[in-house]
C-alpha positions as CSV (number, residue, x, y, z in Angstrom):
1,M,-5.8,-7.5,-2.7
2,I,-6.9,-7.3,-6.3
3,I,-10.0,-5.2,-7.3
4,T,-11.7,-6.8,-10.2
5,D,-14.4,-4.1,-10.6
6,R,-13.4,-0.5,-9.8
7,W,-16.0,1.9,-8.4
8,A,-17.0,4.8,-10.6
9,G,-15.1,7.9,-9.3
10,G,-12.9,5.8,-7.1
11,T,-13.3,4.6,-3.5
12,A,-11.3,3.8,-0.4
13,A,-10.4,0.5,-2.0
14,S,-7.4,0.7,-4.2
15,A,-6.5,-1.2,-7.3
16,L,-3.5,-2.9,-5.8
17,I,-2.5,-3.1,-2.1
18,L,1.0,-4.2,-1.3
19,F,3.2,-4.1,1.7
20,F,4.2,-0.5,2.6
21,A,1.6,0.8,0.2
22,A,-0.1,3.3,2.5
23,P,-1.1,6.5,0.8
24,V,1.4,8.7,2.7
25,A,3.6,6.0,4.2
26,A,7.3,6.7,4.3
27,Q,8.0,3.9,1.8
28,T,6.6,3.7,-1.7
29,Q,5.9,0.5,-3.7
30,A,9.1,1.3,-5.7
31,D,11.1,1.5,-2.4
32,V,9.8,-1.9,-1.3
33,A,10.5,-3.4,-4.7
34,A,14.1,-2.1,-4.4
35,A,14.3,-3.4,-0.8
36,E,13.1,-6.8,-2.0
37,R,15.8,-6.9,-4.7
38,R,18.5,-6.0,-2.2
39,A,17.1,-8.7,0.1
40,E,17.3,-11.3,-2.6
41,A,20.9,-10.4,-3.3
42,T,21.8,-10.6,0.4
43,V,20.2,-14.0,0.7
44,R,22.3,-15.2,-2.3
45,A,25.5,-14.0,-0.5
46,M,24.6,-15.8,2.8
47,T,26.3,-18.9,4.0
48,A,24.2,-21.8,5.2
49,A,25.1,-21.0,8.8
50,E,24.0,-17.3,8.3
51,K,20.6,-18.3,7.0
52,T,19.4,-19.2,10.5
53,V,20.8,-16.2,12.3
54,M,17.8,-14.0,11.9
55,T,15.1,-16.6,12.0
56,H,15.1,-16.9,15.8
57,G,16.0,-14.8,18.8
58,I,15.8,-14.4,22.6
59,M,13.7,-12.4,25.1
60,A,16.4,-10.0,26.1
61,L,15.5,-10.0,29.8
62,P,17.2,-12.0,32.6
63,L,13.9,-13.4,33.9
64,T,15.4,-16.6,35.4
65,A,18.7,-18.1,36.3
66,N,18.6,-20.1,33.1
67,S,17.9,-17.1,30.8
68,P,20.6,-16.7,28.1
69,P,23.0,-13.8,28.6
70,I,22.0,-10.5,27.0
71,P,24.3,-9.8,24.0
72,A,26.5,-6.7,24.4
73,D,24.8,-4.9,21.5
74,A,21.3,-5.5,22.8
75,V,19.1,-3.1,24.7
76,P,17.2,-4.8,27.5
77,G,13.7,-5.3,26.2
78,A,11.2,-7.7,24.7
79,G,13.5,-9.3,22.2
80,Y,16.8,-9.5,20.3
81,I,17.5,-11.0,16.9
82,P,21.2,-11.1,15.9
83,G,22.4,-9.3,12.8
84,I,25.0,-10.4,10.3
85,P,27.9,-7.9,10.5
86,R,29.7,-9.4,7.5
87,L,26.8,-8.4,5.3
88,G,26.0,-5.2,7.0
89,V,22.7,-6.5,8.4
90,P,21.8,-4.9,11.8
91,A,20.5,-6.8,14.8
92,L,16.8,-6.3,15.6
93,R,16.3,-4.8,19.1
94,E,12.7,-5.1,20.0
95,T,10.5,-3.3,22.6
96,D,6.9,-3.5,23.7
97,A,4.4,-1.9,23.0
98,S,1.4,0.2,21.7
99,L,1.3,2.6,24.7
100,G,4.9,3.5,24.8
101,V,8.4,2.1,25.4
102,A,7.8,-0.6,28.0
103,Y,9.5,-0.6,31.4
104,A,11.4,-3.9,30.8
105,G,11.5,-4.5,34.6
106,G,13.5,-1.3,35.1
107,L,16.6,-2.8,33.5
108,R,17.2,0.3,31.3
109,K,17.3,2.7,34.3
110,D,15.2,5.2,32.4
111,N,11.7,6.3,31.9
112,A,9.3,6.7,29.0
113,T,6.1,8.6,28.1
114,A,2.9,6.5,28.7
115,L,0.1,7.2,26.3
116,P,-3.4,6.6,27.5
117,S,-4.8,3.1,26.9
118,G,-5.8,1.9,23.5
119,L,-9.5,2.3,24.3
120,A,-8.8,5.9,25.3
121,M,-7.1,6.5,22.0
122,A,-10.0,4.8,20.1
123,S,-12.5,7.0,22.0
124,S,-11.0,10.0,20.2
125,W,-12.1,8.6,16.8
126,N,-9.2,10.8,15.6
127,P,-6.7,9.0,13.2
128,A,-4.4,12.0,13.0
129,L,-4.0,12.2,16.8
130,V,-3.4,8.5,17.1
131,E,-0.8,8.8,14.4
132,Q,0.9,11.7,16.3
133,G,0.9,9.4,19.4
134,G,2.5,6.7,17.4
135,R,5.1,9.1,16.0
136,M,6.0,10.1,19.6
137,I,6.4,6.7,21.1
138,G,8.3,5.5,18.0
139,A,10.7,8.4,18.4
140,E,11.3,7.5,22.0
141,A,11.9,3.9,21.1
142,R,14.5,4.9,18.5
143,S,16.2,7.3,20.9
144,K,16.6,4.4,23.3
145,G,18.2,2.2,20.7
146,Y,15.3,0.1,19.6
147,N,14.6,-0.5,15.9
148,V,11.5,-2.7,16.3
149,M,8.4,-1.8,18.3
150,L,5.9,-4.5,19.0
151,A,3.0,-2.1,18.7
152,G,-0.2,-2.1,16.7
153,G,-2.6,-4.2,18.7
154,V,-6.0,-4.6,16.9
155,N,-7.7,-7.6,18.4
156,L,-11.4,-6.7,18.4
157,M,-13.4,-6.8,21.7
158,R,-15.3,-10.1,21.4
159,D,-15.7,-10.3,25.2
160,P,-15.8,-7.2,27.4
161,R,-14.1,-9.2,30.2
162,N,-10.9,-9.7,28.2
163,G,-7.9,-8.5,30.2
164,R,-6.1,-7.0,27.3
165,N,-9.1,-5.0,25.9
166,F,-7.4,-1.8,27.3
167,E,-4.5,-2.2,24.9
168,Y,-6.7,-2.5,21.8
169,L,-9.0,-0.2,19.8
170,G,-12.5,-1.4,20.3
171,E,-15.1,-3.7,18.7
172,D,-15.6,-2.3,15.2
173,P,-13.3,-3.3,12.4
174,L,-13.5,0.0,10.5
175,L,-12.7,2.2,13.5
176,A,-10.1,-0.2,14.9
177,G,-8.4,-1.0,11.6
178,T,-8.2,2.7,10.6
179,L,-6.8,3.8,13.9
180,V,-4.2,1.0,14.2
181,G,-3.0,1.8,10.6
182,H,-2.4,5.4,11.6
183,A,-0.6,4.4,14.8
184,I,1.7,2.1,12.9
185,R,2.3,4.8,10.3
186,G,3.3,7.2,13.0
187,I,5.7,4.7,14.6
188,Q,7.4,3.7,11.3
189,S,7.9,7.4,10.3
190,N,10.9,7.1,12.7
191,K,12.6,4.5,10.4
192,I,11.9,1.6,12.7
193,I,9.7,-1.4,12.2
194,A,6.3,-1.8,13.8
195,T,4.1,-4.8,14.0
196,I,0.4,-5.4,13.8
197,K,-0.8,-8.0,16.3
198,H,-2.0,-10.6,17.3
199,L,-3.1,-12.4,14.2
200,A,-5.8,-13.4,14.8
201,L,-8.9,-13.8,16.9
202,N,-7.0,-13.6,20.2
203,G,-10.1,-12.5,22.1
204,Q,-9.5,-13.7,25.7
205,E,-6.6,-14.2,28.1
206,T,-8.0,-17.2,29.9
207,G,-6.3,-20.2,28.4
208,R,-4.8,-18.0,25.7
209,H,-2.2,-20.6,24.7
210,F,-4.7,-23.3,24.0
211,A,-8.0,-21.7,23.4
212,D,-9.3,-23.1,20.0
213,V,-11.4,-20.5,18.2
214,R,-14.0,-21.9,15.9
215,I,-15.2,-19.5,13.2
216,S,-16.2,-19.6,9.5
217,E,-14.0,-17.7,7.0
218,D,-16.8,-15.4,6.0
219,N,-17.4,-14.3,9.6
220,A,-13.7,-13.9,10.3
221,R,-13.1,-11.8,7.1
222,E,-16.0,-9.5,7.9
223,S,-14.8,-8.7,11.4
224,D,-11.4,-9.4,13.0
225,L,-9.6,-10.0,9.8
226,L,-11.0,-6.9,8.2
227,A,-9.5,-4.8,11.0
228,F,-6.1,-6.4,10.2
229,E,-6.6,-5.9,6.5
230,L,-7.3,-2.2,6.9
231,G,-4.4,-1.7,9.3
232,L,-2.0,-3.3,6.9
233,E,-3.2,-1.1,4.0
234,I,-3.0,2.1,5.9
235,G,0.0,1.5,8.2
236,A,2.0,-1.0,6.1
237,P,3.8,-2.5,9.1
238,G,7.1,-4.3,8.5
239,S,6.0,-7.3,10.6
240,V,2.9,-9.2,11.7
241,M,2.9,-10.9,15.1
242,C,0.8,-14.1,15.2
243,A,-1.2,-15.1,18.2
244,Y,-1.1,-17.7,21.0
245,N,-4.5,-19.2,20.4
246,R,-5.6,-21.8,17.9
247,V,-7.9,-21.0,15.0
248,N,-10.1,-23.8,13.7
249,G,-7.8,-26.4,15.2
250,E,-4.4,-24.9,14.1
251,Q,-2.1,-22.8,16.3
252,A,-2.3,-19.2,14.9
253,C,1.5,-19.2,14.5
254,S,1.3,-22.4,12.5
255,S,-1.8,-21.7,10.5
256,D,-1.4,-22.2,6.8
257,W,-4.7,-20.5,6.2
258,L,-4.0,-17.4,8.3
259,L,-0.3,-16.8,7.4
260,N,0.1,-18.2,3.9
261,R,-3.3,-18.0,2.2
262,V,-4.9,-14.9,3.8
263,L,-1.9,-12.7,4.8
264,K,0.7,-13.5,2.2
265,Q,-1.3,-14.6,-0.8
266,D,-4.6,-12.8,-0.6
267,W,-3.3,-9.6,1.0
268,G,0.1,-9.6,-0.7
269,F,2.1,-9.0,2.5
270,K,5.8,-8.8,1.7
271,G,7.2,-8.4,5.3
272,F,7.8,-11.1,7.9
273,V,5.7,-12.9,10.5
274,M,7.1,-13.1,14.0
275,S,5.8,-15.3,16.6
276,D,4.4,-14.1,19.9
277,W,6.7,-15.0,22.7
278,G,6.3,-18.8,23.4
279,A,3.8,-19.4,20.7
280,V,5.8,-21.7,18.3
281,P,4.5,-25.3,18.5
282,N,7.1,-27.0,16.2
283,I,9.4,-26.6,13.2
284,E,6.5,-27.2,10.8
285,A,5.3,-23.7,11.6
286,A,7.9,-22.4,9.1
287,L,6.2,-24.2,6.3
288,K,2.8,-22.8,7.5
289,G,4.1,-19.2,7.1
290,L,6.0,-18.3,10.3
291,D,9.2,-16.5,9.5
292,Q,10.8,-15.8,12.9
293,Q,10.7,-17.5,16.3
294,S,10.6,-14.8,19.0
295,G,11.5,-15.2,22.7
296,E,12.7,-18.7,22.0
297,Q,13.5,-19.6,25.6
298,L,9.7,-19.5,26.3
299,D,9.1,-22.3,23.7
300,T,9.7,-26.0,24.3
301,A,12.7,-25.9,21.9
302,V,14.6,-23.7,19.5
303,F,12.9,-24.8,16.3
304,F,14.3,-22.2,13.9
305,G,18.0,-22.7,14.6
306,D,19.9,-25.9,14.0
307,K,16.7,-27.9,13.4
308,L,15.7,-25.5,10.6
309,A,19.2,-25.6,9.1
310,Q,19.2,-29.4,9.1
311,A,15.8,-29.5,7.4
312,A,17.0,-27.0,4.7
313,S,20.2,-28.9,4.0
314,G,18.2,-32.0,3.0
315,S,15.2,-30.6,1.2
316,A,14.7,-28.2,-1.7
317,T,11.3,-27.3,-0.2
318,W,12.7,-26.4,3.1
319,S,15.7,-24.6,1.5
320,R,13.4,-22.4,-0.6
321,R,11.3,-21.6,2.5
322,L,14.3,-20.6,4.5
323,D,15.5,-18.3,1.8
324,D,12.0,-16.7,1.7
325,M,12.1,-16.2,5.5
326,N,15.3,-14.4,5.2
327,K,14.2,-12.4,2.2
328,R,11.1,-11.2,4.1
329,I,13.0,-10.1,7.2
330,L,15.6,-8.3,5.1
331,T,13.0,-6.6,2.9
332,S,11.5,-5.0,6.1
333,I,15.0,-4.1,7.3
334,Y,16.0,-2.4,4.0
335,A,12.6,-0.7,3.4
336,S,12.7,0.9,6.9
337,E,16.4,1.8,6.4
338,L,17.5,0.1,9.6
339,D,20.9,-0.5,8.1
340,S,21.6,3.0,6.7
341,N,19.9,4.9,9.5
342,P,20.7,2.9,12.6
343,A,18.9,3.5,15.9
344,M,21.4,4.3,18.7
345,P,20.9,4.5,22.4
346,G,21.3,7.9,24.0
347,G,19.1,10.1,21.8
348,V,17.6,13.3,23.2
349,I,14.0,13.0,24.2
350,D,11.7,16.1,25.0
351,Y,9.6,14.4,27.7
352,A,7.7,17.6,28.4
353,A,6.6,17.9,24.8
354,N,5.7,14.3,24.7
355,A,3.7,14.5,27.9
356,K,1.6,17.2,26.2
357,I,0.8,14.8,23.4
358,A,-0.2,12.1,25.9
359,E,-2.4,14.6,27.7
360,E,-4.1,15.7,24.5
361,V,-4.9,12.1,23.7
362,A,-6.4,11.7,27.2
363,R,-8.5,14.8,26.8
364,Q,-9.9,13.7,23.5
365,G,-10.5,10.1,24.7
366,I,-12.4,10.9,27.9
367,V,-16.1,10.1,27.4
368,L,-18.9,11.9,29.2
369,L,-21.5,9.2,29.8
370,Q,-24.1,11.0,32.0
371,N,-24.7,14.6,33.0
372,R,-28.0,15.1,34.8
373,G,-29.0,18.7,35.3
374,N,-25.7,20.0,33.8
375,A,-23.8,18.9,36.9
376,L,-20.7,19.3,34.7
377,P,-18.7,21.3,34.1
378,L,-18.0,22.3,37.7
379,G,-18.3,26.0,38.3
380,K,-16.9,28.5,40.7
381,T,-19.9,28.1,43.0
382,A,-18.6,24.7,44.2
383,R,-16.8,25.8,47.4
384,N,-16.6,22.4,49.2
385,I,-15.4,19.5,47.0
386,L,-15.0,16.0,48.3
387,V,-12.9,13.5,46.3
388,I,-13.3,9.9,47.3
389,G,-11.4,6.7,46.4
390,G,-9.3,5.5,43.5
391,L,-6.0,6.5,45.0
392,A,-6.8,9.9,43.5
393,T,-4.2,11.7,45.6
394,T,-1.5,9.3,44.4
395,G,-1.9,9.0,40.6
396,V,-3.9,7.5,37.7
397,L,-4.3,3.8,37.0
398,S,-2.5,1.9,34.2
399,G,-2.9,-1.5,32.7
400,A,-0.5,-4.3,33.4
401,G,1.6,-6.7,31.4
402,S,4.0,-6.4,28.5
403,S,2.6,-2.9,27.6
404,Q,3.4,-1.4,31.0
405,V,5.2,1.9,30.7
406,I,6.8,3.8,33.6
407,G,7.3,7.5,33.7
408,D,9.8,9.8,35.3
409,G,10.6,9.0,38.9
410,G,9.1,5.5,38.7
411,P,5.5,4.6,39.5
412,A,3.5,6.7,42.0
413,A,2.4,3.4,43.5
414,S,3.1,-0.3,42.6
415,I,0.9,-2.7,44.4
416,P,1.7,-6.4,44.2
417,V,-1.3,-8.7,43.8
418,G,0.7,-11.9,44.6
419,G,1.8,-14.8,42.5
420,T,5.1,-16.6,41.9
421,G,7.4,-17.1,38.9
422,P,9.4,-14.9,36.6
423,F,6.4,-12.9,35.4
424,A,4.9,-12.1,38.9
425,G,6.3,-8.6,38.7
426,F,4.3,-7.9,35.5
427,M,1.2,-8.2,37.6
428,N,1.6,-5.2,39.9
429,I,-1.1,-2.6,40.0
430,V,0.8,0.5,38.8
431,Y,-0.3,4.2,39.1
432,H,1.3,7.0,37.1
433,R,2.5,10.1,38.8
434,S,-0.4,12.4,37.8
435,S,-2.7,13.1,40.8
436,P,-6.3,13.9,39.9
437,F,-6.7,15.3,43.4
438,A,-3.9,17.8,42.9
439,A,-5.2,18.7,39.4
440,I,-8.6,19.4,40.9
441,Q,-7.1,21.6,43.6
442,A,-5.3,23.5,40.9
443,K,-8.5,24.2,39.0
444,A,-10.4,25.3,42.1
445,P,-7.9,27.4,44.1
446,D,-10.7,29.1,46.1
447,A,-12.5,25.9,47.1
448,T,-11.9,23.5,49.9
449,V,-11.0,20.2,48.4
450,R,-10.9,17.2,50.7
451,F,-10.1,13.5,50.2
452,R,-11.4,10.3,51.7
453,N,-9.9,6.9,50.6
454,G,-13.3,5.2,50.5
455,R,-12.3,2.2,52.6
456,S,-15.1,2.9,55.0
457,L,-18.6,3.3,53.4
458,S,-20.0,5.0,56.5
459,E,-17.1,7.5,56.7
460,A,-17.4,8.3,53.0
461,A,-21.1,8.8,53.2
462,A,-20.9,11.0,56.3
463,A,-18.3,13.2,54.6
464,A,-20.4,13.4,51.4
465,K,-23.3,14.9,53.2
466,A,-21.3,18.0,54.0
467,A,-19.9,18.6,50.5
468,D,-21.3,20.7,47.7
469,V,-20.1,18.1,45.2
470,V,-18.6,14.7,45.5
471,I,-16.2,13.2,42.9
472,V,-15.8,9.4,43.3
473,F,-12.9,7.8,41.5
474,A,-13.6,4.1,40.7
475,N,-11.1,1.8,39.3
476,Q,-11.1,-1.5,37.4
477,W,-7.6,-2.8,36.9
478,S,-6.8,-5.0,33.9
479,G,-3.8,-6.7,32.6
480,E,-2.3,-9.3,30.3
481,G,-2.6,-12.9,31.4
482,F,-6.0,-12.7,33.1
483,D,-9.6,-11.7,32.4
484,Q,-12.2,-10.0,34.5
485,A,-14.4,-12.3,36.6
486,D,-17.4,-10.2,35.7
487,L,-18.3,-6.6,34.8
488,S,-18.8,-5.3,38.3
489,L,-16.4,-2.8,39.9
490,P,-14.0,-4.7,42.2
491,D,-13.3,-4.2,45.9
492,G,-16.8,-3.1,46.8
493,Q,-16.7,0.1,44.8
494,D,-20.3,-0.3,43.5
495,S,-21.5,-0.3,47.2
496,L,-19.3,2.7,47.9
497,I,-20.7,4.8,45.0
498,S,-24.3,3.8,46.0
499,A,-23.7,4.8,49.6
500,V,-22.1,8.1,48.7
501,A,-24.8,9.0,46.1
502,D,-27.5,8.2,48.7
503,A,-25.8,10.8,50.9
504,N,-25.3,13.4,48.2
505,R,-27.1,13.4,44.9
506,N,-24.5,15.7,43.4
507,T,-22.1,12.8,43.0
508,I,-19.9,12.6,40.0
509,V,-18.2,9.2,39.2
510,V,-14.9,9.1,37.3
511,L,-14.2,5.7,36.0
512,Q,-10.7,4.4,35.3
513,T,-11.3,1.0,33.6
514,G,-9.9,-1.4,31.1
515,G,-13.3,-2.1,29.6
516,P,-17.0,-1.8,30.2
517,V,-18.5,-2.1,33.6
518,L,-22.1,-2.4,34.9
519,M,-23.4,0.6,36.9
520,P,-26.1,-0.5,39.4
521,W,-25.8,3.0,40.9
522,L,-26.3,4.9,37.7
523,E,-29.7,6.4,38.4
524,K,-28.5,7.8,41.7
525,T,-25.5,9.8,40.3
526,A,-25.4,13.2,38.7
527,A,-22.6,12.5,36.2
528,V,-20.4,9.7,35.0
529,V,-17.0,10.2,33.2
530,E,-15.1,7.4,31.6
531,A,-11.4,8.2,31.7
532,W,-10.1,4.8,30.9
533,F,-6.4,4.4,31.8
534,P,-5.5,8.0,31.0
535,G,-1.7,7.9,30.8
536,I,1.2,10.0,32.1
537,R,-0.9,13.2,32.3
538,G,-4.2,11.7,33.0
539,G,-5.0,13.6,36.2
540,E,-4.6,16.9,34.4
541,A,-6.8,15.7,31.6
542,I,-9.6,14.6,33.9
543,A,-9.6,17.9,35.8
544,S,-9.6,19.8,32.5
545,V,-12.9,18.0,31.5
546,L,-14.5,18.2,35.0
547,F,-14.0,22.0,35.0
548,G,-14.9,22.7,31.4
549,E,-11.5,23.7,30.1
550,T,-11.9,20.8,27.8
551,N,-15.3,20.2,26.2
552,P,-15.6,16.4,26.2
553,S,-15.6,14.9,22.7
554,G,-14.8,11.2,23.3
555,R,-17.2,8.6,21.9
556,L,-17.3,5.0,23.0
557,P,-15.4,2.5,20.7
558,I,-17.1,-0.4,22.5
559,T,-20.5,-1.3,23.8
560,F,-21.2,-1.2,27.6
561,P,-23.7,-4.1,27.9
562,S,-26.7,-3.7,30.2
563,S,-26.3,-7.3,31.4
564,E,-23.8,-10.1,31.1
565,A,-26.8,-12.3,30.0
566,H,-26.8,-10.3,26.8
567,L,-23.4,-11.4,25.8
568,P,-22.9,-14.1,23.1
569,R,-21.1,-16.1,25.8
570,P,-22.6,-15.1,29.2
571,K,-19.9,-17.2,30.9
572,L,-16.3,-16.8,29.7
573,D,-15.1,-20.0,28.2
574,G,-12.7,-21.8,30.5
575,F,-12.9,-19.2,33.3
576,A,-14.1,-21.6,36.0
577,W,-11.7,-24.3,34.8
578,L,-8.5,-22.2,34.9
579,E,-6.6,-20.1,37.3
580,P,-5.4,-16.7,36.2
581,D,-1.8,-17.1,35.0
582,F,0.4,-14.9,32.8
583,I,1.7,-17.9,30.9
584,G,-1.7,-19.5,30.6
585,R,-0.9,-23.0,31.7
586,K,-3.6,-25.6,31.3
587,P,-4.5,-28.4,33.7
588,V,-2.5,-31.5,33.3
589,G,-4.1,-33.8,30.7
590,A,-6.5,-31.1,29.5
591,G,-7.0,-30.7,25.7
592,P,-7.8,-27.6,23.7
593,L,-10.3,-25.2,25.1
594,P,-13.1,-24.7,22.4
595,V,-14.3,-21.2,21.9
596,D,-17.2,-20.8,19.5
597,Y,-17.1,-17.4,17.7
598,D,-19.7,-18.4,15.2
599,I,-22.3,-17.7,17.8
600,E,-22.0,-14.0,17.0
601,G,-20.0,-14.5,13.8
602,S,-19.1,-11.0,12.5
603,D,-21.7,-9.4,14.7
604,L,-19.6,-8.0,17.5
605,G,-20.8,-5.6,20.2
606,Y,-23.4,-3.2,18.7
607,R,-23.9,-5.5,15.8
608,W,-24.9,-8.3,18.2
609,N,-27.2,-6.1,20.1
610,A,-28.9,-5.0,16.9
611,R,-29.3,-8.6,15.8
612,Q,-30.7,-9.7,19.1
613,G,-32.7,-6.6,20.0
614,H,-30.7,-5.8,23.1
615,K,-30.3,-2.3,24.5
616,A,-26.9,-1.3,25.8
617,L,-26.3,0.4,29.0
618,F,-24.3,2.8,26.8
619,P,-24.0,2.0,23.1
620,F,-21.1,2.0,20.8
621,G,-20.4,5.6,19.5
622,F,-22.1,7.2,22.6
623,G,-20.7,10.3,24.2
624,L,-22.0,13.6,25.5
625,S,-20.7,17.1,25.1
626,Y,-21.1,20.5,26.9
627,T,-22.8,21.7,23.7
628,T,-25.3,20.1,21.3
629,F,-25.2,19.1,17.7
630,E,-27.7,18.5,14.9
631,T,-27.3,16.6,11.7
632,S,-29.6,17.0,8.7
633,D,-30.1,16.6,4.9
634,L,-28.3,13.2,4.4
635,K,-27.7,12.6,0.7
636,M,-26.0,9.6,-0.9
637,D,-24.1,9.8,-4.2
638,G,-22.8,6.4,-5.0
639,M,-20.4,5.5,-2.2
640,T,-20.2,9.1,-0.9
641,A,-22.4,10.4,1.8
642,S,-22.9,14.2,2.5
643,F,-24.9,15.9,5.2
644,T,-25.1,19.1,7.2
645,L,-23.7,19.3,10.8
646,R,-24.5,22.2,13.1
647,N,-23.3,23.1,16.5
648,T,-26.6,24.2,18.1
649,G,-25.2,25.1,21.5
650,N,-23.4,28.1,22.9
651,R,-19.9,26.5,23.3
652,D,-17.3,25.4,20.8
653,G,-17.2,21.6,20.6
654,T,-16.4,18.5,18.6
655,S,-18.7,15.9,17.3
656,V,-18.1,12.5,15.7
657,A,-20.2,12.0,12.6
658,Q,-21.2,8.3,12.3
659,L,-22.8,6.7,9.3
660,Y,-24.3,3.3,9.6
661,L,-25.6,0.7,7.1
662,T,-29.0,-0.4,8.4
663,D,-30.5,-2.6,5.7
664,T,-29.4,-4.6,2.7
665,P,-31.1,-6.7,-0.1
666,V,-30.1,-9.9,1.8
667,G,-31.5,-8.8,5.2
668,Q,-31.1,-6.2,8.0
669,R,-27.5,-5.7,9.3
670,Q,-25.9,-2.8,11.1
671,R,-22.4,-1.7,10.2
672,L,-20.4,1.4,10.8
673,V,-19.4,2.4,7.2
674,A,-17.8,5.9,7.7
675,F,-16.9,8.3,10.4
676,E,-15.3,11.7,10.8
677,R,-14.4,13.8,13.8
678,V,-15.5,17.4,13.3
679,G,-14.8,20.5,15.4
680,L,-17.4,23.4,15.2
681,S,-17.6,26.8,16.8
682,A,-20.8,27.7,18.6
683,G,-23.5,28.2,16.1
684,E,-21.3,27.0,13.2
685,T,-22.8,24.9,10.3
686,R,-20.8,22.8,7.9
687,R,-21.4,20.5,5.0
688,I,-19.6,17.2,5.6
689,S,-18.7,14.6,3.0
690,M,-17.5,11.1,3.8
691,M,-16.4,8.1,1.7
692,I,-17.9,4.7,2.5
693,E,-15.5,1.8,3.0
694,P,-17.0,-0.8,0.5
695,R,-16.1,-3.8,2.6
696,T,-18.3,-2.6,5.4
697,V,-21.2,-2.7,2.9
698,G,-20.3,-6.0,1.2
699,E,-20.2,-9.6,2.4
700,F,-17.4,-12.1,2.0
701,E,-18.5,-15.0,0.0
702,S,-16.5,-17.9,-1.5
703,G,-13.2,-16.0,-1.5
704,N,-14.6,-12.7,-2.8
705,W,-16.1,-9.5,-1.4
706,V,-19.6,-9.1,-2.9
707,I,-22.1,-6.3,-2.9
708,S,-25.4,-7.7,-4.0
709,K,-27.6,-5.8,-6.4
710,G,-30.5,-3.9,-4.7
711,K,-31.5,-1.3,-2.1
712,Y,-29.3,-0.4,0.8
713,S,-30.3,1.9,3.7
714,F,-28.0,4.2,5.5
715,A,-28.5,6.4,8.6
716,L,-26.5,9.0,10.5
717,G,-26.3,8.2,14.2
718,A,-25.3,10.0,17.3
719,N,-24.4,6.5,18.3
720,A,-25.3,2.9,17.2
721,E,-28.7,3.1,18.9
722,D,-29.7,6.7,18.1
723,L,-30.1,6.7,14.4
724,G,-31.7,9.3,12.1
725,K,-34.0,8.8,9.2
726,P,-32.6,6.3,6.8
727,V,-31.8,7.1,3.2
728,T,-32.0,4.4,0.6
729,L,-29.4,3.8,-2.2
730,R,-29.6,1.4,-5.0
731,L,-26.3,-0.4,-5.8
732,N,-25.3,-2.7,-8.7
733,R,-23.6,-6.0,-8.0
734,K,-19.8,-5.6,-7.4
735,V,-17.3,-8.4,-6.9
736,W,-13.7,-8.0,-5.9
737,R,-10.8,-9.9,-4.1
């Protein structure tokens, strides 16, 4: 990324962004340059046969009778790429994923620490905390012998029904890109490689292998690709994982535009591109920018082995490309010191300390959505507490698929949902061993705390009448390989909440969801708490918020729409045509599934609502506290905003300052341009200064970022729909690449 016109005084945009060029990343540009020189020397020393050793690898799990044997030096997990011992090149041992070291079907016979879901992390709006979580899961991966972690998911929420939204970091490119960069930075601080994924526009699970996303370059660059660009700059991952879907007719893992022009040419990425598992269409993907075929047994053929060697032996073009593939893989290996600081199984892990990190992420990520009459926090006057539903006596819900992490002692519950085939086990509904009911009992030792499972509405309502307060746990399970049918709570839970709230108006709803839900019962309830999938210590974190030990500070990283009719695509493309399937098979004879993202373009979530005049059920950036905050005196000095923030309540608390662009010379547009999480004591006042990310103000036009000359308006917001008085700033024209 080359800046052709620097900002006076400097900005968040740097003069030169290269692979591993994050401001405080473990590797410097000089380190990477040295690693690249070493890589070139190693490539020169390779034999022809050795040049296709690292360009392909297996899924290191015995999923079927035909699965290849797991090599002796592999650790059971997502993938294995052989090394070249003669040249001192280590094998790549790969594990999923962004929320912790994945369970791998229990083949490791151990446990790992499960972070809360990506949406919970994003709700903290806290880059430092997200980086700490990345550092923790990266350390666990290294201690288990892995040197590659397939973490760093940053696909933006284009559809709230996407089954993998829970893994990702929301709908806004600035927030998501910043957070994923810090997560990657934390993981790679352990001298292992992280990825950023899935490049790009992988916005639904329905038909994910053949959905064909149609979008203009300008719209892509200002939204999904901007999140990737920021994540690469901040986190400097050693690898990029390409996606299953097509983009403008080309498979993402065989897209010359995505992989060669945008990623490697425009962004200057020096690392390697690995495929998603089973996402390689043919050998030509190598010329289109793919460097490594992953999980090869899931593809129709091994394209990057003998076929690639044969192509390279007869063509100078293919030979140069093969050398470049190896150089990129080796550059990442050397820059991360995988050869000189090898990860070995058997490392010591402090699970108790790591659980505290996961709990802190959960506490900061819980969002208080409603609190009528200060129903929360619960006080000592509540003597008769009724907890209903959600398997709250058992544990807390987690998301399914390749990101599934299992803690000590195994799952508290693992409920099959049916299905056949090697991936059926990935579809179990899993609960972590952290009971919210037990945690509530611990916080209220003098109260009578009872439980009803909620299977009978009449029983639950009858019990609710006799309680001082009712806490209903409502769950929406999500997972890889399928999308939500709609935004209602499944299994009749909306009716349950309504019946209970009719019986007792002091009803508090705790949501454990993988994304937004509609709330037809909202006006009947006293309080609503969004806990997401809260991780290995989620029950304790939820109770801490309910009883006021933790003052809630989470803010929504996504929009909760008020109606599915307000979405750019009210009906999910292909949903009625396809059956849920982890592999995503299409009906025989069916062609690509067209998905039109130019409907909303770069206006995702709150941006779409602003453009269309829709009001959200709960807007992006929304979240309540047990105290109150006031902002004032916004001033703009170039690309720096300053303002006064005051805690006007009687409790210490944390606010998230949000600055939005609201108007430009080329028309109204709403964009988050800066944010900062700020903790204040009761009554404390502080002057805050924030730098604006220039790409959130500019537009991408004809291969350049452009800020047009003229007046721009900015406003501080409690959320995307509650904005203060705008301040106008005049900017000169700026153009950069």
